[in-house]
VOGU-3710 file (C-alpha; in Angstrom, 3 decimals, decimal comma):
1> mnlkqvleqq> -0,101/-0,103/-0,085  2,981/2,206/0,481  3,307/4,013/-2,665  7,022/5,217/-2,500  7,589/1,761/-1,577  6,019/0,094/-4,711  7,248/2,637/-7,126  10,916/2,151/-6,019  10,308/-1,768/-6,608  8,957/-0,774/-9,799
11> lqkieptanl> 11,761/1,664/-10,423  14,850/-1,069/-9,547  12,999/-3,513/-12,292  14,219/-0,514/-14,452  17,647/0,191/-12,537  18,646/-1,723/-9,330  20,630/0,999/-7,837  17,300/3,515/-7,946  15,892/5,154/-5,109  13,258/7,790/-4,646
21> svsekadfqc> 13,042/11,265/-2,447  10,164/13,368/-1,494  10,702/16,337/-3,516  8,693/19,367/-3,492  9,153/20,290/-7,218  7,002/16,664/-7,449  5,770/13,850/-5,626  9,218/11,592/-5,745  12,482/12,247/-7,668  15,402/9,824/-8,277
31> ntaftlakqq> 18,591/11,527/-9,301  20,098/7,946/-10,204  21,082/9,360/-13,512  23,724/11,697/-12,297  25,299/8,431/-10,170  25,039/5,882/-13,419  26,706/8,808/-15,772  29,560/9,035/-13,546  30,075/5,161/-13,527  29,153/5,331/-17,194
41> hqnpialanq> 30,463/8,346/-18,794  27,674/8,974/-20,169  25,427/12,107/-20,527  22,778/12,230/-17,272  20,475/13,963/-19,488  20,482/11,055/-21,540  20,016/8,702/-19,207  17,389/10,054/-17,446  15,170/10,030/-20,196  16,075/6,060/-21,312
51> iveqwnqqag> 14,604/6,022/-17,727  11,680/7,921/-18,313  10,563/5,880/-21,328  10,940/2,928/-20,028  9,065/3,695/-17,053  6,045/5,384/-18,764  5,794/1,866/-20,847  5,796/0,165/-17,552  4,269/1,858/-14,867  2,550/4,754/-16,056
61> nlatatavng> -0,671/3,583/-14,212  1,033/4,425/-10,945  3,082/7,763/-11,628  3,836/9,865/-14,100  7,436/10,331/-15,058  9,665/13,399/-16,803  12,804/13,928/-16,986  14,036/17,612/-16,149  17,746/18,419/-16,292  18,916/15,030/-15,381
71> finfnltdqq> 16,437/14,856/-12,665  13,432/12,293/-12,941  10,229/13,603/-11,464  7,312/11,230/-10,459  3,698/12,231/-10,085  0,988/9,842/-8,831  -1,613/9,401/-11,112  -5,295/9,893/-10,100  -6,144/6,471/-9,014  -3,039/6,006/-6,954
81> lqtvaeyvts> -3,943/9,128/-4,872  -7,605/7,879/-4,742  -6,611/4,306/-3,546  -4,148/5,879/-1,038  -7,325/8,469/-0,158  -9,770/5,537/0,624  -7,753/3,163/2,359  -6,243/6,428/5,072  -10,327/7,013/5,690  -11,516/3,464/5,681
91> knllplatqk> -8,485/2,055/7,699  -8,009/5,125/9,704  -4,026/4,552/9,243  -1,312/5,755/7,076  0,238/3,499/4,016  3,207/3,373/6,045  5,742/0,808/4,110  6,139/-2,804/5,188  8,755/-3,675/7,926  9,859/-7,155/9,581
101> prtvffdygg> 8,773/-6,987/12,933  10,935/-6,297/15,719  11,144/-5,629/19,447  12,592/-2,617/20,983  13,014/-1,000/24,481  12,791/2,482/25,021  14,364/4,209/28,167  13,348/7,291/28,261  12,097/9,528/31,112  14,889/9,628/33,167
111> anvakelhig> 13,602/11,433/36,401  15,569/11,498/39,668  13,562/10,548/43,223  13,923/13,623/46,055  14,413/15,848/42,640  11,623/17,600/41,118  11,330/17,701/37,383  12,394/20,750/35,786  12,887/22,235/32,084  15,382/19,818/31,349
121> hlrspiigea> 13,329/16,482/32,201  11,182/17,610/29,505  12,772/16,725/26,368  13,214/12,938/27,248  9,300/11,909/27,948  7,725/14,119/24,902  10,936/12,642/22,180  11,015/9,053/23,483  6,918/8,373/23,566  7,026/9,440/20,353
131> lkrvfqafgh> 9,610/8,336/18,994  8,373/4,531/20,562  5,103/5,486/18,967  6,320/5,796/15,133  7,977/2,060/15,551  4,615/0,995/17,060  3,017/2,379/13,586  5,599/0,054/11,977  4,302/-3,063/13,780  7,095/-3,536/15,562
141> stisgaylgd> 6,878/-4,255/19,483  8,370/-1,731/22,277  8,627/-1,959/25,795  9,198/1,167/27,613  10,953/1,987/30,679  11,066/5,616/32,920  14,409/4,339/34,619  14,334/6,425/37,273  17,596/7,718/39,226  17,022/6,449/42,449
151> wglqmglvia> 20,048/4,824/44,009  22,946/7,472/43,918  24,515/9,868/45,940  21,552/12,711/45,670  19,727/10,060/47,909  22,736/9,672/50,391  22,448/13,372/50,249  18,785/13,934/51,262  18,738/11,264/53,791  22,298/13,186/55,404
161> siieqgidvh> 20,013/15,681/55,320  16,815/14,735/57,191  19,035/12,791/60,113  20,866/16,264/60,768  17,305/18,176/61,094  15,865/15,665/62,854  13,314/15,238/60,394  10,592/11,757/60,623  11,037/10,721/57,298  7,258/9,927/57,100
171> dvtlamlgei> 6,704/13,906/57,606  8,642/14,941/54,677  6,330/16,746/51,688  7,421/17,073/48,143  7,630/20,813/49,010  10,200/20,236/51,808  11,785/17,441/49,249  12,081/20,449/47,073  14,083/22,643/49,544  15,747/20,221/50,969
181> ypaaskrknv> 17,508/18,093/47,727  19,264/22,064/46,124  20,362/23,109/49,488  22,087/19,618/49,899  23,108/19,576/46,523  25,451/23,048/47,357  26,487/22,383/50,424  28,558/19,017/49,089  31,014/21,486/46,940  31,394/23,482/49,985
191> dqefynraat> 31,343/20,731/53,365  33,473/17,989/52,597  32,508/16,170/55,684  28,959/17,091/54,834  29,862/14,740/51,189  31,608/12,206/52,860  28,865/11,792/55,514  26,338/11,512/52,556  28,835/8,893/50,217  29,129/6,590/53,012
201> itaklqnmee> 25,320/6,502/53,423  25,431/6,141/49,807  27,418/2,999/49,885  25,451/1,839/52,778  21,635/2,413/51,117  23,314/0,269/47,944  24,245/-2,553/50,589  20,326/-2,369/52,045  21,496/-1,430/55,997  18,974/0,309/58,127
211> pyygmwqvlr> 17,328/2,761/58,467  18,912/4,378/55,249  16,982/1,762/53,151  13,604/1,938/55,009  13,912/5,780/54,492  14,701/5,681/51,085  11,985/3,786/49,891  9,553/6,255/51,616  11,311/8,658/49,496  11,086/6,681/46,659
221> nlsvnqikkn> 7,500/6,126/46,993  6,798/9,862/47,443  8,567/10,964/44,372  7,478/8,488/42,015  3,909/9,193/42,263  4,277/12,635/41,805  6,664/11,928/38,658  3,826/9,455/37,115  1,108/12,684/37,646  3,690/14,580/35,549
231> ydklnctfdi> 4,174/12,017/32,860  0,431/11,357/32,673  -0,227/15,008/31,914  2,763/15,086/29,272  0,609/11,917/27,989  3,856/9,748/28,427  2,640/6,274/29,201  5,413/3,494/30,870  5,457/-0,024/31,306  8,218/-0,407/33,859
241> ydgessyqpn> 8,972/2,124/36,502  11,951/1,023/37,021  15,359/2,632/38,433  18,466/2,045/39,363  17,545/0,254/42,642  15,833/-2,435/40,445  18,544/-3,772/39,029  20,834/-3,511/42,363  20,551/-7,389/42,908  22,319/-7,925/39,640
251> vdkilkilqd> 25,187/-5,467/39,955  27,050/-8,432/41,999  26,800/-10,664/38,970  27,847/-8,408/36,334  30,613/-7,820/37,826  31,483/-11,154/38,304  30,584/-12,243/34,895  33,440/-9,022/33,850  35,976/-10,267/36,532  35,544/-14,345/34,988
261> kklveasqga> 36,201/-12,394/31,136  39,246/-10,604/32,663  37,709/-7,616/31,902  38,444/-5,891/35,157  41,813/-4,282/36,084  42,361/-2,621/39,595  43,082/0,909/39,760  44,075/3,144/42,749  41,264/1,082/44,814  38,753/1,147/42,381
271> livnvakped> 37,829/-1,453/39,728  38,031/-0,030/36,270  36,732/-1,740/32,564  39,025/-0,672/29,528  36,782/-0,565/26,713  39,093/1,795/24,263  39,470/0,721/20,784  42,798/0,786/18,016  40,127/2,834/16,070  39,332/5,496/18,317
281> qkpmppvivk> 40,454/8,804/16,811  39,573/11,195/20,720  40,463/9,372/24,216  37,992/6,874/25,578  38,151/6,851/29,554  38,181/3,332/31,130  34,620/2,566/33,058  34,646/2,635/36,759  32,447/0,096/38,091  32,960/-0,025/41,744
291> kqnggdlyat> 34,426/3,005/43,751  36,984/2,637/46,614  34,571/3,267/48,411  32,190/-0,401/47,583  29,679/1,897/46,551  28,020/1,367/42,419  28,448/4,296/40,018  25,474/5,289/37,361  27,843/2,946/34,997  27,209/0,004/37,298
301> sdiaaiytry> 23,169/0,543/37,648  23,225/1,232/33,919  25,470/-2,038/32,655  23,198/-4,396/34,913  19,634/-2,751/33,511  20,763/-3,623/29,947  21,605/-7,578/31,064  18,562/-7,396/32,848  16,096/-6,182/30,571  18,372/-8,019/27,877
311> qkyhpdqfiy> 17,495/-11,345/29,768  14,050/-10,417/29,885  12,638/-9,657/26,725  15,539/-9,962/24,440  14,505/-7,099/22,370  16,426/-6,537/18,884  17,325/-2,766/20,314  17,973/-0,560/23,040  17,331/2,783/22,603  17,970/5,280/25,678
321> ftdarqklhf> 16,923/9,093/25,240  18,731/11,810/27,637  20,904/14,873/27,571  23,286/14,733/24,636  26,240/15,286/26,659  25,953/11,976/28,263  26,983/10,625/25,081  30,444/9,276/26,155  28,871/7,804/29,180  26,570/5,325/27,080
331> eqifrvahma> 29,179/4,819/24,260  31,466/3,799/27,314  28,752/1,118/29,034  27,556/0,039/25,681  30,546/-1,108/24,962  31,246/-2,964/27,938  27,799/-4,083/27,307  29,167/-5,866/24,186  32,440/-7,147/25,478  30,936/-8,777/28,082
341> glvsdstelt> 29,002/-10,621/26,428  25,737/-9,232/27,897  23,522/-8,697/25,036  24,323/-10,557/21,552  26,374/-8,976/18,973  23,509/-8,370/16,658  21,448/-6,295/19,600  21,689/-2,693/18,640  22,303/-0,138/21,715  21,434/3,098/20,606
351> hvgygtingk> 21,697/6,707/22,133  19,504/9,910/20,800  21,214/12,663/22,756  19,004/15,638/23,228  19,315/19,179/22,559  18,975/22,170/25,833  15,613/23,680/25,677  16,889/27,372/25,936  15,626/31,368/26,893  15,829/33,801/23,760
361> dgkpfktrdg> 19,652/34,822/25,138  20,663/31,405/23,987  21,071/29,899/27,108  19,392/27,330/28,867  16,096/28,227/30,253  15,505/30,003/33,697  13,607/31,718/35,795  14,123/35,334/36,531  15,917/34,876/39,371  18,165/32,269/37,329
371> gtikledimd> 17,067/29,284/39,134  15,820/26,234/37,081  12,090/26,469/35,917  9,769/23,313/37,316  8,234/21,166/34,768  4,783/21,867/36,532  5,029/25,669/35,817  6,253/25,865/32,558  3,120/23,141/31,730  0,580/25,630/33,676
381> tvaaattefa> 2,308/28,367/32,150  1,621/27,261/28,178  -1,829/25,777/29,711  -3,196/29,557/30,702  -1,649/31,127/27,824  -3,888/28,668/25,501  -6,924/28,910/28,070  -7,141/24,978/27,816  -4,101/22,527/28,930  -4,878/20,096/25,542
391> vglsalkfad> -3,665/23,454/23,381  -1,136/24,120/25,777  0,094/20,781/25,745  -0,172/20,916/21,886  1,997/24,218/21,625  4,430/22,978/24,202  4,985/19,298/22,432  4,681/21,039/18,625  7,741/23,315/20,010  9,820/20,604/21,012
401> linqvhkdyi> 9,827/18,034/18,185  9,571/20,237/15,404  13,428/20,788/16,076  15,713/18,341/14,893  16,444/16,191/18,244  20,106/16,592/18,834  20,050/20,612/18,635  18,808/23,231/21,209  16,328/25,272/20,418  14,655/28,740/22,195
411> fdlqkcvsfe> 11,597/28,385/23,312  9,777/30,947/22,468  6,134/31,258/24,796  4,500/33,486/22,232  5,514/31,766/19,376  4,896/28,363/20,359  1,188/29,573/21,580  0,294/31,525/18,245  -2,638/30,262/16,128  -0,444/30,727/12,988
421> gktgpyilyt> 2,559/29,000/11,582  4,070/25,570/12,414  2,244/25,499/16,018  0,062/22,632/18,136  -2,791/25,463/18,167  -2,527/25,795/14,315  -3,094/21,956/13,912  -5,514/21,640/16,104  -7,538/24,747/14,674  -7,647/23,276/11,206
431> ivrinaifak> -9,297/19,750/13,041  -11,694/22,462/15,078  -12,499/24,003/11,860  -13,462/20,259/10,322  -15,180/19,461/12,980  -17,515/22,709/11,877  -17,530/21,719/8,947  -19,312/18,845/9,645  -21,439/20,009/11,710  -23,092/22,406/8,885
441> agtfhcnfan> -23,186/19,734/6,254  -24,404/16,681/8,285  -23,826/13,366/7,993  -22,118/12,002/4,393  -20,852/9,248/2,670  -17,061/8,916/2,548  -16,476/8,649/-1,022  -13,619/9,479/-3,896  -15,664/7,861/-6,804  -15,070/11,119/-8,709
451> lsqymtdnir> -12,218/12,361/-7,422  -10,357/12,240/-11,445  -13,377/14,124/-12,865  -13,670/16,945/-10,073  -9,419/16,717/-9,080  -7,943/20,439/-8,499  -4,633/21,411/-7,527  -5,643/22,159/-4,000  -7,216/18,967/-3,148  -4,190/17,212/-5,328
461> kvivsvvkla> -1,819/18,970/-2,826  -4,101/17,943/0,105  -3,716/14,163/-0,721  0,093/14,194/-1,846  0,624/15,426/1,781  -1,322/12,672/2,821  1,259/10,432/1,378  4,537/12,666/2,203  3,198/12,372/5,933  3,391/8,530/5,904
471> eaynvalntl> 6,813/8,873/3,887  7,525/11,099/7,160  7,360/8,227/9,619  10,436/6,262/7,405  12,729/9,686/8,187  11,580/9,605/11,594  12,059/5,753/12,115  15,757/6,583/10,276  16,786/9,874/12,245  14,883/9,592/15,535
481> slnaitdaiy> 13,652/12,571/14,982  10,099/13,766/14,836  11,016/16,985/12,860  9,930/15,513/9,378  6,852/14,573/10,730  6,088/17,656/12,645  6,484/19,656/9,715  4,463/17,151/7,210  1,878/17,521/9,431  1,695/20,979/9,144
491> nlanaftafy> 2,191/20,810/5,612  -1,130/18,939/5,139  -2,596/22,013/7,447  -1,666/24,034/4,953  -2,684/22,069/2,100  -6,234/21,843/3,690  -6,455/25,441/4,673  -5,603/26,688/0,973  -8,669/23,870/-0,410  -10,647/25,208/2,404
501> tetniihetn> -10,103/29,430/1,220  -10,936/28,101/-2,360  -13,535/25,991/-2,245  -16,784/27,060/-0,638  -17,736/23,415/0,734  -20,906/23,647/2,861  -22,893/26,485/-0,299  -21,446/23,306/-3,661  -24,460/23,143/-5,137  -23,145/19,890/-7,055
511> pdkkelylsv> -24,329/16,876/-4,434  -21,200/14,806/-5,677  -18,585/17,715/-5,418  -19,873/18,451/-2,327  -19,598/14,869/-0,885  -16,137/14,692/-2,618  -14,804/17,948/-0,906  -16,267/16,703/2,743  -14,591/13,428/1,892  -11,390/15,498/1,169
521> aqltktalei> -12,037/17,194/4,945  -12,639/13,471/6,374  -9,259/12,675/4,974  -7,574/15,412/6,748  -8,672/15,234/9,816  -7,978/11,595/10,102  -4,896/11,767/8,773  -3,665/15,058/11,053  -5,227/13,115/14,270  -3,020/10,328/13,394
531> glhtlaidtv> -0,069/12,212/13,315  -1,193/13,959/16,201  -1,629/10,410/18,356  1,995/9,827/16,686  3,459/12,766/19,009  0,889/11,903/21,937  -0,971/15,230/21,299  -5,226/14,934/22,235  -7,109/16,334/19,335  -10,263/18,932/20,530
541> ekm> -13,714/19,529/19,300  -13,724/22,783/19,583  -11,646/25,735/20,336
//
């Protein structure tokens, strides 16, 4: 059903190396004539003309091909566009390329227990959830874990502070945690004795010693309940709310595996694994898997997590979503996992590093007094600017996903809540406009039988935009970035706006034309809703 896939298969019967790309100058474009011309020392224009002639003879029923200065442009036939329109509206699916089903484990969310979620925690759940849904759309099986930071030094710092202040852990509130952790984090940098005490408590906690372990359980439950509420607000769903502590039972097992494979070395009282390769272009530091005081590190827990998850789920690929600054950490632990045989050689270990959200000054987004903005506050601010939470959430998510994942971006509140341009509210408004049309039109039968007879440039652009939205899913899958999908959603909404502006849908007197126009509106709405669902954005009936 995927037209690009069908066209490529037909084209490769003529030229096996040919590939198609989405084009603004045509529905699809091929530049294989230039590659062939270099190889065969021929004129690319002549080669393109030959391919076009063969194509139009053999597959002209799929698309018409034309040669333009060596490029080959393909425009889908009305029949193929009708097939797509009928498929999307009847199946409520986009015509995606077929793929061999795989199992993929997604690790995103990355919240820390005892710390309030802030704007730095925004991108991971937004990007991770959307990409998970892209994989699901292609029929892949997915498992998602929130992987909470619940076993590190921050817990020792908080527990040390609570004990020092004589506070009963059962009396601690989220608001109190919001004050205790930042103060303890600052203090550790200037108070060596306090830092040492917190580090010792962390090590004892990791050995499940009391009273630290019992205090930790109370604090973890308090934090996790709030973390879940925030993720629910973002429409982010997780199969597992695990964390570093979940894999603590397997840490010793991992260390034994590493030792048995002679991968561990002693270094200044700590245990390390050298992961450098001869072909490395940059220095690759060793991974510390055991500290001098016997405590475990993030790396140890992360390696144990990969091992445990692989044993339980046997995924074909792991995809981790974190701040881009953690790139080295994940490269290191992925190397350990493969070196130690903790996953199969064919298992892909992938890190998606995202950029930061910056203010208009180009620096990380902060409050006016320089503090970090709470995640709840940014969600509430955007929702207030649009008067409805679902619209505000669409603004927030679209503003993030319209950017390439790995790049920093500037958060502009006024721009992201605008009802014009590449924004979530504009997309939602397009759907609301279609709902208003349907309310006036009443019941109709979705029918594209007269498409060829009444085809216009604007109708054609709408259906081609749906085809290109399906292709954007391929791009998202290959690049692990959502900007192609958000662009395609915007282009579809824009194409419908042009169609709506030049077409009097409600007052059309020809019943066949009116039915077709309403069907085009239904196609647009269906495709937009599919795309927004993939981005985990809810639609609204009215605005």
